[in-house]
N, C-alpha and C positions, 0 to 999 in steps of 0.2 A: 862675203862672210865676215870680214873684219868689221864692216859697217854694222852688221846685225849684232855682233858681239858688243860693240861700242854702245849701241842703243840700249842693250840690256843693262849695261853698267850704269848708264845715265838714268835709266828708269828706276833702278834699285836705289841710287843715291837720292833721287827726287822723292821716292816713297818714304824713305827714312826721314828726310827733311820735312815732310808733310806733317810729321808728328811733333815737330818742334816749332815754337814760334820764334820770332826774330830776337827775342830777349833771352833765349836759351831755355824757355819754359816749355812745358808739354801742352800741346793744344788739346782742346776738348776735355780738359780736366778742370773742374770747377773748384775755386777756392772756398773752403768752409771758413766763414768769417769770424769764428770765435773759438778756434781750437788750438791756437798757438803754433800751427804747423803751416809751412809753405806748401800747400797741397799741389799747386800747379808748377812748382819748381821754377818760378820766375824771379825769386829773390825777394819778393814782397809778401809779407805775412799778414793774414787777416785783413784788418781795415786799411792797411797800407797798400793792399792790392787793388788795382783799378776795378776788378770784378766786384769788389765789396762796396764801391762808392754809394750804391743805392740801397745797400742792405740796412734794414732797421737796426741791426746790431751796431752798425757804425754810424747811423744817423740819429740814434737816440729815439727810435720809434716810440709812439705813445702807448701802444697796447701790445699784449702778447698775442701774436697772430696765429700761433699754433700751440695748443695746450698739451701736446703729447709727443714732442720731438726732442725733449731734453735740452732745448736751447732757450736762452734768455733773449727773445727777439727785441724787447723794448729796453734792454740793458738797465733794468731797475734792480737787479740783484735777485729777482724772484723768478724761478723757472717753472714753466708749465702750471700745474695745479697750485703751486705756492703763490702764484701771482693772482691778485684779486680779479684781474681781467678775465680769468678763467672760471670765476665763480659760477657762471651759468652753463659751463661746459659739462655735458652729461657725464663724461668720463672722469670728472673730478668730484662728482657728487658723493660726499660722505667718505671718500677714500683717503684724503690727506688733510692736514691742517692747512686750510686754504688761505688763512690770514694769520700771520705770526705776531700780531701786536694788537689784537682786538679784545683780548681777555676772554675769548670764547673757545670752547673745545669743539672746533669745527668738524672734526671727524669722529667725535664721540668715543675716543679711545681712553678717556680719563686723563689725558695730558693736554695742558693748555699752552698755546703759544710756544715760547722758547723751550718749555719742558718737553715738547714733542719733538722726536728726532726728525720729523718731516721738516722742521725749521732749521736744521743744522746749517744749511747754506745761507740762511737769512742773515744779512749783515748785523741787524739789530740783536741777534742772538749770540754774537761772537764774544760773549763774556767769558770770564775764567771758569774752568771746570772744577776747581778746587777752592777751598776757603783760603784766600791769599793772605788775609790778616786775621789773626786769632784773638784780637783784643780791641776791635774797633766797633763792636756792637752792630755790625752789618753782616747780612747773609751774602757774602761776596759771590758765591757760586749759585745762589738762588735755589738751594735744595731744601730749604726750610729749616736748616740747622745753623745756628749762629755761633761763631767763635768756638769756644771749647766744647760746645754741644755737638759740633760737627766732627765726625771721625777723622777728617783731614787734619785736625789740630792735635791728634793724639800724641804726636812727638814734640809738640810745642811746650817749652819749659813752663810757661805760665799756665798750662793746662794739666800739668802733671802733679797737682796737689793731691792731698788725701781724699778718699771717697767717703770718709766718715768723720764725724766731729771728734777729733782726737783729744781735745781738752774741753771739759764741760764747765769750766769756771774761769776762762780767760777773757771772756767778753769778745771773742773773735769767732767769726763764722769759718771755722777751719776747712770745711768741705765745700764752701761757697754754694750752699743750697738755699741760702736765704734764712735759715733758722740757726740762731745762735745759742750755744750752751744748752741749758735745760729746755729751751723751746724746740730743740732738735730731737726727734725721736731716737736718734743714736744714743742720747744720754738718758734714756728711760730707766736704765738699770744703775745709773750713777747715784751713789748714796746721797750726794749733795742735792740731787734733784728729786728725791723721794719726799713727797708731802705727807705729813702725819694725817691720820684719819680722825684725830680728835684735836680739840683746842689744847695744845700742849702747855701753854702758859696763859693763865687767866688774868694776868695783870700787866701785860707788856703792850697793850694797845694794838696788837696785831691779830689779824684773823688767821691763825696758824693753819687751820684745816680748810681754809678758803671756802667756807660754806656761807659766807655773808654775815656771820655773827661773830662779834669781837668780844673776847674776854667773858665777862659775866653775863652778856646777852646770850651766850652760847650755852645750851643746856648741858654741854660737856662740863661746864664749870659749876654745876649745881651743888656739888659737895665741897667746893673750894671755900675755905673759911673767909677769904677776902670778898667773896660774893654774897655772904650772908644767906640765911635760910628763912628768917622771919621778917617782920615789918618794922622791928625796932632794934636799936643798938643793944645787943645782948651782953656785951662786955665793954665797959667804958674805960678800960685800961690796957687793952691789948694792941693798941695802935692799928686796929683793923676796922674798916667800915663794914660792920656786920650786916647791916640792912641794905647795903649797896645804894645809899642815897647821896653818896658823895661827901658825907660828914662822918669823921671817925671820932670815936670816944667822946670827950667833953665838948667837942664842937657840935655834936648831934643834940638837938633839943630833947631827944629821948633820955 
């Protein structure tokens, strides 16, 4: 009876030990080679585990061997359909951005390469998500808006200027829209920017109404004494060039 009892104890101990390997790990449990966990409890994690010596994940395999398991078999940073190796895989056809640096919208969702969330894990897309510099002339976060034009720069001091031309005669582009003073529509109601609709001065050499005709050449000056109305000097002592030939009074052969 004692022998039978002893046998049962030994058998129980042996059956427990069968589940453990000599290194304290658990037998028959496979190490997953890229999850950062010691799955078989032998103290060796992922590629440090002997079970992973031949794994493509640890040997730098050349191709993605399984395009739907969520693993990066060839350790190139591209998983499943994101890896060009899976381009011909039916399950990847048109479902995801299959290549994150080819300038093409592979999955036809309107988002190209890094702009597509499918490429979030792609190393080449790990740029900043906000405009990191608001005065470098570069679209840091690649969202199409540069510097102050990017909402990310709303609180940047250099972007907090006026939104309209605040002074229409200072020679400064106050609202930084590229139009200065009267050239800016913001100044359309500013008195100093209002152009006359007639030649306001017929002897200043300026095209006051910007119609291409200066002084006496402009019909607006037809009644101006200095522009004359006839073909001869009508008054030879008024110091006016009555016939507009450039010769006044006694200097005119008339």
